[in-house]
GUKOLVEX-438657 format. One record per residue (C-alpha): x, y, z. Coordinates in steps of 0.02 Angstrom, whole numbers, plus 32768, in hexadecimal, padded with zeros to 4 digits. Example, Ala and Ser with C-alpha at 12.3 -4.5 7.8 and 13.67 -1.06 7.14 Angstrom:
! GUKOLVEX-438657
82677F1F8186
82AC7FCB8165
END
This chain:
! GUKOLVEX-438657
07075E5FB2DB
06835EDAB29D
06645F0DB1E9
06065FB0B1E6
062D6061B1B0
066C60E1B22E
069E6190B1F8
071E61D6B272
07096283B224
067862A2B29A
06FC62ACB325
0758632EB2BC
07D762B1B27C
08376305B1EF
07F262E5B141
084A632BB0A9
07C96371B031
07D3633FAF79
083D62A4AF99
08066215AF26
08006174AF8D
07B660CCAF5C
07B16024AFB0
08025F90AF59
08485EE4AF81
08BC5EECAEEA
09565F30AF48
093F5EA7AFCC
092D5E22AF44
09CC5E5DAEED
0A275E62AF95
09F35DACAFB8
0A2B5D73AF0B
0AD65DC2AF27
0AE95D74AFD4
0AB25CC8AF96
0B365CD2AF0E
0BC55CEBAF89
0B825C9BB02A
0BD35BF7B060
0B835BDCB10A
0ADB5B94B13C
0A945C42B12C
0A8C5C23B071
09F95BABB089
09985C2EB0EB
09BC5CB4B069
097D5C3FAFE0
08E05C19B045
08B85CD3B05D
08D95CF9AFA5
08665C6CAF70
07DB5CADAFE2
07EB5D5DAF9C
07E65D27AEE7
07545CB2AF06
06DE5D3EAF3B
066F5D6BAEA6
06585E1EAEE4
07125E45AED8
07305ED9AE64
07C45F48AE41
07735FD9AE9E
06F15FCFAF29
06836044AF8E
0672603EB04B
05C65FF2B035
06115F63AFCD
067B5F2CB061
05E65ED4B0B1
06085E47B034
06BA5E2DB076
06A65E10B131
07065D6CB12F
078D5DB4B0BE
07A45E4AB132
07B95DD5B1C6
083F5D7BB163
08995E22B14D
08985E33B20B
08E45D85B21A
09695DB4B19B
09A05E54B1F3
098D5E2DB2AC
09F05DA7B30A
09965D00B311
09915CFEB3CF
094D5DAFB3E2
08A85DB7B441
082B5E12B3D3
07CB5E54B469
08655EB9B49E
08A75EEDB3F4
086F5F9AB3B8
08755F81B2FB
08135FB9B261
08125FC7B1A3
07E9606DB151
07D960BEB0A6
089060D8B06E
08B1618AB0A6
080B61BAB0F3
07C661ADB1A6
0737613CB170
073C6092B1C6
06F35FF9B16D
07195F74B1F0
07765F5AB293
07865EFCB335
07045F0DB3BF
07875F69B426
079B5FEBB39C
06E1600FB38D
06CE6014B44A
07586096B456
07116104B3CD
065860F5B3F8
065560C6B4B0
06BB615BB4EC
06846205B4AF
06F46265B528
077D628DB4AB
07E36318B4FB
0849634AB465
08856309B3C0
093A633DB3BC
09E762FBB3A3
0A4262C1B43D
0AA16366B440
09FC63C9B44C
09F763F4B394
09626462B367
08DF643EB2E2
093F64A0B25E
09D76432B27C
09696398B275
093C63C7B1C2
09F463DBB19B
0A1C6333B1EB
099262DFB189
09D1632CB0E7
0A8262F5B10E
0A426244B124
09E66247B07D
0A806285B022
0AF06206B077
0A80617FB029
0A9061D1AF7D
0B4D61DEAF89
0B5F6129AFBE
0AE260DBAF44
0B09613FAEA6
0BB96182AEBC
0C0760F8AF25
0C3E6178AFA7
0C206148B05C
0C0E61EEB0B6
0BD561D8B16B
0B656270B17A
0AFD6217B1FC
0A6561A6B1FF
0A3D619EB2B9
09B96209B30D
0994620CB3C9
08ED6232B41C
08C8625AB4D4
082B6209B518
07DE6228B5C3
077D61A0B61D
06F861DDB694
07196157B716
07C0619FB74D
07CE6249B6F9
087C6225B6B7
08A96224B5FE
08E8618DB5A0
095361A0B505
0950613AB465
09C0612FB3CD
09696112B327
09D360C3B29E
099A60BCB1E9
09E1602CB182
09DF6050B0C6
0A2D5FAFB085
09885F84B02F
09706030AFE0
09A0605EAF2D
09BA610FAEEE
09876129AE39
09C261BFADD5
09366204AD69
09AE624BACEA
0A676263ACC9
0AC76258AD6C
0B2162FDAD95
0BDD62F0ADB8
0C0962EDAE72
0C79637CAEAA
0C9B634FAF5F
0D0263EAAF84
0C816461AF40
0BE86414AF94
0C4463FFB03B
0C6F64B8B039
0BBB64E0B00B
0B616482B095
0BD964B7B11F
0BA1656CB10B
0B3E65A4B1A4
0AB365F1B13B
0AA3655CB0C6
09EB653AB0A0
09D6647EB0B6
091F6488B086
095C6498AFD2
09D86408AFDE
0A85640EAF92
0A816487AF00
0AE46416AE8B
0A776380AEB5
09BE63AFAEC6
09576320AF0F
08DD632BAE7E
096162CEAE18
094E6231AE81
08D161AAAEAD
08E1613AAF46
089F6088AF3E
08A25FF6AFB8
088C5FD5B072
08DB6036B103
08FE5FD8B1A4
08EA603AB247
09395FFDB2E9
091D6057B38E
0998603DB41E
098A6086B4CC
0A2160F0B4FA
09E2613FB59B
0A7B6110B601
0AF66146B57A
0A9A61EBB566
0A9A620CB622
0B5661F0B62A
0B71625FB591
0B0862E9B5E1
0B7962EAB679
0C1262E3B609
0BD3637BB5AA
0BCD63DFB64B
0C7D63A6B676
0CC763D0B5CC
0C6A646FB5A1
0C7564CCB645
0D186490B694
0CCF64BDB73C
0C4F6481B7BB
0C196512B825
0B6A6544B7F3
0AC76501B837
0A8164DFB788
0B196472B760
0AF76409B7F9
0A3E63F8B7CF
0A6363C1B71D
0AE0633FB756
0A6762F9B7D8
09DA62F4B758
0A496290B6E1
0A776217B76D
09BE61FDB792
09A161D9B6D9
0A32615EB6DE
09E86104B775
0937610EB72D
08EA6146B7D1
08B661F3B80F
08B461AFB8C0
097361A4B8C4
09D16241B8F6
0A89626DB8E6
0B0B62D7B93C
0BB66309B8F8
0C3E633DB971
0CE86368B928
0D806352B997
0DA4640CB9B1
0E366438BA21
0E8864D4BA66
0F3664B1BAAA
0F0763F8BAA6
0E6D6416BB12
0DC463DABACD
0D496467BAAC
0C9A6472BA64
0C5D6504B9FC
0BA6652DB9E1
0BB464F2B92D
0C0C644FB953
0B976421B9E2
0AF0646AB9B1
0AB063C3B96C
0AFB6353B9F2
0A6F6319BA62
0AE1630FBAF9
0B1B63C3BAE8
0A6D6411BAE2
0A59648FBB71
09C56432BBBE
0A296390BBC5
0ACF63D5BC01
0AFF63B1BCB4
0B74642DBD0D
0B866493BC6D
0BC563FFBC0B
0C5F63DDBC76
0C2D6328BC95
0C0F630BBBDD
0CB5635DBBB2
0D1062E7BC27
0CB06254BBDF
0CD9628CBB2D
0D92629FBB56
0D9761EEBB9D
0D3C61AABB05
0DAE6202BA87
0E4761BEBAE2
0E02610DBAD0
0D8B6116BA3A
0D1E6080BA0C
0C706066B9C3
0BE5606ABA47
0B2F6030BA35
0ABE604EBACA
0A066022BADC
09985FF3BB6E
09E85F46BB78
0A965F8CBB99
0AC25FA1BC50
0B815F9CBC47
0BDC5FF0BCD7
0C44605EBC63
0BA7609CBC0D
0B4B60D7BCA9
0B80618DBC9C
0B4F6193BBE5
0AA96142BC0E
0A8561D1BC86
0A96624DBBF7
0A2A61E1BB84
099F61CABC04
099B6284BC25
098862A3BB69
0901621DBB54
096961B7BAD9
093B60FFBAC2
09CF60CABA56
0A7A6119BA3F
0B1660EFB9DA
0BBD6147B9D8
0C40612DB951
0CF16174B954
0D1C61BDB8AA
0DD061B3B871
0E2A621DB7EF
0EDD61EEB7C4
0EE1617AB85C
0EB36207B8D3
0E0D6221B92B
0DB462ABB8CA
0D1A62A4B938
0C83623AB960
0BDE6212B90C
0B456203B97D
0AB1619AB942
0A196198B9B3
095C6186B9B8
08CD61B2BA2C
08746114B9F1
0894605FBA1F
08C95FD8B9A4
09046055B921
09C06049B936
0A1F5FA6B926
0AC15F62B8E0
0A705F32B83B
0A325FE3B81C
0ADA602FB84D
0B305FCEB7C1
0ADE6047B746
0B5260D0B785
0BEE6075B749
0C0160D4B6A5
0BE0617BB6F9
0C67616AB77F
0CFB61A3B710
0C97623BB6D9
0C666262B78D
0D1E6254B7BA
0D4C62D9B73A
0CBA6343B776
0CF9633EB82A
0DAB635FB7F0
0D6863F8B794
0D14642EB836
0DBB6420B892
0E16647FB809
0D8D6503B805
0D97651AB8C1
0E566522B8C0
0E53659BB82E
0DD36605B889
0E406606B923
0EDB662BB8BB
0E7A66B1B85F
0E546708B903
0F0966F6B938
0F4A673CB894
0EC567C4B88B
0EDD67FBB93E
0F9267C8B951
100B6786B8CD
105A66E8B887
10A16698B923
1122661EB962
11096587B9D2
115D65DCBA65
10CE665ABA76
10446609BA0D
0FF765BBBAA9
0FCF6665BAF4
0F8166A5BA53
0F1B6605BA45
0ED56623BAF2
0EAC66D8BACA
0E5A66A6BA25
0DF3661DBA78
0DBA6694BB02
0D896712BA7D
0D2E6690BA14
0CD36645BAAA
0CA266E9BAFD
0C606738BA5E
0BF666A2BA2F
0BA466A4BAD8
0B87675FBAD5
0B2267CCBA5F
0B9B685CBA7A
0C49684CBA30
0CD1684CBAB4
0D826883BA8B
0E096801BA83
0E7667F3BB1D
0F25683CBB29
0FB867C7BB09
104167FDBB80
10E667AFBBB5
113767F8BC51
11EE6803BC83
123B67BABBE5
12EE67DABBAE
1304682BBB03
138D680ABA84
139A6870B9E4
1408685BB94C
141668A8B89F
14766873B804
147A68FEB784
14BC68FBB6D2
1531698FB6C2
150D6A0BB635
147E69A2B5F1
14176A3DB5C6
14A96A8BB567
14CA69EAB507
141169D6B4DD
14076A89B49C
14A36A6BB431
145469D0B3E5
13B06A2AB3C1
140B6ABCB36F
14756A4AB301
13DD69E8B2C8
13796A86B2A6
14076AD1B23D
141A6A30B1D9
135E6A27B1B5
13516ADEB183
13E46AD0B10A
13996A32B0C0
12EF6A86B0B2
13306B25B061
13866ABEAFDA
12E56A5CAFB9
12786AF8AFB2
12EF6B4BAF37
12DE6AB5AEC2
12206AB9AED2
121E6B73AEA9
12826B55AE0B
12086ACFADD1
11646B21AE03
11836BDCAE0F
11116BE6AEA9
11256C8EAF03
10EE6C39AFA4
11916BD6AFA1
11F86C78AFA2
11A26CAAB043
11C96C01B091
12806C0CB05E
128D6CB8B0AD
12446C7BB152
12B76BE4B155
13526C52B13A
13186CC6B1C4
13076C32B23B
13B36BF0B207
140B6C96B223
13BE6CA7B2CF
13F26BFCB310
14706BF1B39D
14C56B61B3F7
145C6B7EB493
13B16B79B441
13276B75B4C2
12956AFBB4CA
12186B87B4A9
12776BC0B40D
128B6B0DB3D1
11D06AF1B3EA
11A46B89B37F
12176B4BB2F5
11C66A9EB2F8
111A6AEEB2F2
114E6B4EB255
11966AB3B202
11086A3BB230
10746AB0B213
10B26B14B17C
113D6ABAB120
111B69FEB132
10616A04B100
10906A6CB067
111669F0B031
10A66958B04F
101C69A6AFE6
109669C7AF57
10DA6916AF67
102C68CCAF50
0FF4693CAEC1
1091695AAE59
10EE68BDAE23
117E6923ADDA
11A76968AE86
11A068C0AEDF
12596895AEBF
1287693AAF15
120E6937AFA6
120E6880AFDA
12C7687CB00F
12A76913B081
120C68C2B0CF
12756828B0F0
12FC6890B144
128368E0B1BF
12426839B201
125B6845B2BE
129D6795B2D7
130D677FB23E
13286826B1E3
13CA6888B1EA
13706927B21D
136268F0B2D3
14046891B2DE
14576900B361
13C46901B3D9
13B56843B3C5
146D6832B3F1
1454689FB48A
13B66841B4BF
140E6799B4A9
14A067D3B514
14296815B599
13C46774B593
145F6708B5A5
149A6768B63D
13EF676BB68F
13D566B1B671
147A6692B6CA
144A6703B75B
139C66B9B769
13DE6606B766
145A662CB7F2
13D56682B85C
135F65EFB844
13E56573B879
140E65E0B90F
135665EAB941
13326530B926
13C864FEB98E
13A66574BA21
12EB6550BA2B
1315649FBA63
136164E1BB06
12D66557BB3C
124165A0BADD
12506657BAAE
120066D0BA34
126666F2B997
1230676AB90F
129667A4B87B
12716833B804
12AE683EB751
12F968E5B71F
138968EFB6A4
13D36878B724
13806835B7C2
13506870B870
131A67F9B8F8
12CE6801B9A6
12DA677BBA2C
12756777BACE
129666F2BB52
125466DCBC02
11E86678BC79
114666C7BC3E
115F6685BB8E
116F65D0BBC7
111765C5BC70
111C6506BC6F
11DB6501BC6A
1245654FBCF5
12AF65DFBCB3
136765F1BCDE
13DA6683BCB7
14506604BC68
13D765F6BBD6
13E466B2BBBC
14A166B1BBC5
14AC6621BB4A
143A667EBAD3
14A2671EBADC
154466C0BABB
14F76663BA28
14AF6706B9E2
155D6755B9E2
15A766B8B993
151E66B0B90E
153A6766B8DD
15F46743B8C4
15CD66A7B85F
15546709B7F0
15DB678BB7CE
16556700B7A3
15DC66A9B72D
15A56747B6D3
165C677BB6BE
168066D3B66E
15FB66F9B5EA
16586791B5A6
16BB6735B51D
161866ECB4DC
15B5678EB4D2
15B66803B43B
15966893B4B3
16056889B54F
158568ABB5D7
15C268A2B68C
15646891B730
156F68E7B7DA
153E689AB882
14EA68F5B913
14AF68BBB9C0
14546923BA42
147468ECBAF7
13EA68FCBB78
140568A2BC1D
136468CFBC78
12C46871BC4D
123068C9BBFA
117768AABBE1
1137688EBB30
10866892BAEF
103D6867BA47
0FFF6902B9EB
0F6668CFB987
0F6A696BB91B
101F6949B8E5
1016688AB8EE
10B9687BB94B
1103687AB9FA
1137691DBA4A
11746953BAF4
10F46976BB7C
11056A07BBF5
115D6AAEBBEC
11FB6A6CBC40
121469ECBBB6
11F36A62BB24
12A76A9FBB2B
12E169F3BAF3
127669FDBA56
12AC6AB0BA2F
13666A86BA39
135069E8B9D1
13006A4BB943
13846AD5B93D
142D6A81B949
143A6A33B89C
14986AC9B853
14E26B14B8F2
15906B61B8E6
16246B61B95E
16286C00B9C5
16856C92B975
16A46C31B8D1
164C6C10B82E
166C6B55B840
15D86AE0B847
15DC6A6AB8DB
15AD69D4B871
1635699CB7F8
164B6901B78B
16B1687BB7E3
168568B9B892
15FF689DB915
15BF6936B973
156C6921BA1E
150D69BBBA59
14E769D6BB12
14BA6A5DBB92
15096A1FBC34
15B869DCBC46
157A6952BCB8
151A690ABC24
15BC68E4BBC6
16146877BC48
15B967DABC13
15D867FEBB5A
16916821BB74
16A1676EBBB5
1647672DBB1A
16B86794BAA8
17536751BB00
1715669FBAEA
16F366B7BA30
179E670ABA1A
17EF6670BA64
17896606B9EB
17CE666EB95B
172566B0B923
17436763B95E
17E167CEB94D
18426819B9DE
181368CCB9B5
178768F0BA2F
176569ABBA40
16EC6A10BAAA
16A56AAFBA5D
162B6B38BA8A
159E6B5EBA11
154E6BFEB9D5
14AE6C39BA24
140E6C02B9CF
13646C53B9DA
13276C30BA89
13BC6BBEBAB0
14606BEEBB04
14EF6B90BB55
14F86B01BAD7
15996A9DBAD0
15D26A07BA6C
164E697ABA64
1692694FB9B8
16F868B7B98C
173B6871B8E9
170767C9B8A0
1783674AB85E
172B673FB7B6
17B866E3B75E
17B56647B7CB
171D65F3B77B
17216595B6D9
16C765F7B653
161B65ACB638
15D465B0B589
151C65DFB595
149A6570B543
145B6601B4DB
15006614B47E
END
């Protein structure tokens, strides 16, 4: 223990100017008297002994100067014995006593003085979160006020009393981190005058302001009102390992990725700090896979010693095979010159080539799955051993999350390419897009010149197309919009007339005239463009005017507020009709969507195929099936025939289910069912500009043209639409294409799902399309029990 003055302000430790601090044993004496009065253990004897020693010193005064403390060396050592555990080794404890709230040390352990005077390589004086000097002042002020609140107001407010410093030792060039705790149990705060009342809400609001000037303290409680007297106890604890782990955790939590070189360097630096040796190097390899095949990107492998270009044998193929075997049977590995195991020979070849003397490999698990591996190695002997590797224990969970982030980042990057260049995909074709994305990612990282992404093409696949339309949905929507618009205008005209009577504003007369003009011009088939113009008039002219009056004129509030409530989109009466229509449409579409999903999920189990549905007022869907979509599974025409039969059956079941909804809908919307038959296979390619599949080749374009134009086709020489509620229409070009479907129709008629009213009709010519024909058959919609939808 040393008793000599040491002013830490010379290292720019924060000192608050104008703070009145004095040394005194009185708070300690009072503390001992209180403890003696309630202590029942053997500690009481020691407390009495210390108190007796303090009171026996003739130099003891109520207030002391730093110079006076030379008379109290024994007493100060007793304070150390009071505060620190009896078995603590003084040579290792970093401990000191200072002026109450000032960085002036009066005594301390040898370890404390050695730290402060023996190492002048202070890198920075900052909080552990890299707080700047300005924030250090704020933190120091918060600490001072926390003492005031606790001592004088009895309010324990944990504003913070721990400060962390980074210190660099020349012998290894790595920083060590220390936490400094200030114990104020033996410090009294004395108010120099009448104590101001404490308004916690007001001062909390005050100091949380970003531009709050902490150099002036809290405005309601200036520090000139207080005097601080006693002894402050300082304890310094090394937290290098905790800080290193927190640094890695900060990268994990703040960036949610692991793809940049600087991220890797920061993580490796923190791991070196954790191990306490610059001679230990690290490599991080996430378990990245494309179609379950292990791959290495430049980012994931640029710090792996075994993937460096000058160490790679046969372009890394040997290491890839070795890595695959290791990840299939992961276990910790430690290799040094003493290890000559047979199963480590191949790895030893890599290590010898790289000049590595010691090497360790740890599998890292996240949620019980291998997220990757952590390499630890050194070019020096006797640096790496099991004892040193134990230090990594606390970092392993953070490294696991880091590697999981790397996997997620890679997958998101791959998916981003797929979605940017292609679209949201299904498992049946995802594999081909994954390969194209990986080729694009790999080729462009190895080349300075961007290469275009490869074409995704499926050859000789069989198409199936279906459409479920909601009959007269546009007419019903326009009716609902017109009814709501008329109701709102009538409501609004009545309100404006009352406002005119009360205010006499001429502006209101103009608004009433415009509203009447809109009302007189409304028709049952109001168009979207006309409805949009009306809404623009109401929202930009009328509603702001009414809201302004509602805020500024209390007499008008009883008139205006009911109207504002009525125009609420989710609850008001003004949009009731369109909500009724939307609810009916939603109920029908939910039923259609659910049936299509069940159909798709069931059929995908037999043979993979591409299925894509498009939401209109109803639904359209495309199906493509063939050998090229699932090259690993032999294709049979029976899969196609089964799919066609189930498509026809599903369309009939959809018609039956939507018909059963009619009694439960306020607007009786009905559906129509349409199938386009194409027997010959086609080629499809993914169009990157449109983000969807399309036919490839001029011969196949006719299929796409017909599909887009048959939704409203009419029967030849009539005004009758082909598609009708309660019927399925099957459009085709060649009679030979219908033979298969006639068998399916006959089967479903025997099952009672279809009616015995099959008819063949010719269709009108469409632009660029002639010779279209169709089969049309009725659906037995009354057979099913009426389902009650969940929405009703």
